C-alpha positions in Angstrom: 67.1 129.6 106.3 64.7 131.3 108.6 63.4 134.1 106.4 60.2 135.8 107.4 59.2 136.1 103.7 58.4 132.5 103.3 54.7 131.9 102.7 54.3 129.3 105.4 55.8 131.5 108.1 53.7 134.5 107.1 50.6 132.3 107.0 51.3 131.0 110.5 51.9 134.5 111.9 48.7 135.8 110.3 46.8 132.9 111.8 48.3 133.6 115.2 47.4 137.3 114.9 43.9 136.5 113.9 43.5 134.1 116.8 44.8 136.7 119.2 42.5 139.4 117.9 39.5 137.0 118.1 40.5 136.2 121.7 40.6 139.9 122.6 37.3 140.5 120.9 35.6 137.6 122.7 36.9 139.0 126.0 35.5 142.5 125.2 32.2 141.0 124.2 32.1 139.1 127.5 32.8 142.3 129.5 30.1 144.2 127.6 27.5 141.4 128.0 28.1 141.1 131.7 28.0 144.8 132.3 24.8 145.2 130.3 23.1 142.4 132.3 24.2 144.0 135.6 23.0 147.5 134.5 19.7 146.2 133.3 19.3 144.1 136.5 19.7 147.3 138.5 22.9 146.2 140.4 24.4 149.7 140.1 23.3 153.2 140.8 23.2 155.4 137.7 26.6 156.9 138.5 28.1 153.5 139.1 26.7 152.2 135.8 28.3 155.2 134.0 31.6 154.4 135.7 31.4 150.8 134.6 30.9 151.9 131.0 33.9 154.3 131.2 36.0 151.5 132.7 35.0 149.0 129.9 35.7 151.7 127.3 39.1 152.1 128.8 39.7 148.4 128.8 38.6 148.2 125.2 41.1 150.9 124.2 43.8 148.9 125.9 42.8 145.8 123.9 42.3 147.8 120.6 44.3 151.0 120.7 43.0 153.8 118.6 39.6 152.2 118.2 37.7 154.7 120.4 35.3 155.7 117.6 34.6 152.0 116.8 33.8 151.3 120.5 31.5 154.3 120.6 29.7 153.3 117.4 29.2 149.7 118.4 28.8 149.6 122.1 28.2 153.1 123.6 24.7 153.3 122.1 23.8 150.0 123.7 25.1 151.1 127.1 23.2 154.5 126.8 20.0 152.7 125.9 20.4 150.3 128.9 21.1 153.1 131.3 18.2 155.2 129.9 15.8 152.3 130.1 16.9 151.1 133.5 17.0 154.5 135.2 14.0 155.8 133.3 15.8 158.8 131.8 13.3 159.5 128.9 
């Protein structure tokens, strides 16, 4: 009997789903960290930095569909601060 309602199968699927979400989150954190370091190091022009942020936001929404507000709340302010500080936009 291969029923999906068995507790062991559900637990294994939940564990797999959690591992997959953690993997996607670790990848997003990696992208954000690398981009923030590059922006702060001045590797990009301001326009390029803004494009990088838009591309990472797009990638985040592919990894986590429908979480645009979450991305904006958690990461967008960090990017704005890095761009403002790096390009002296006070």
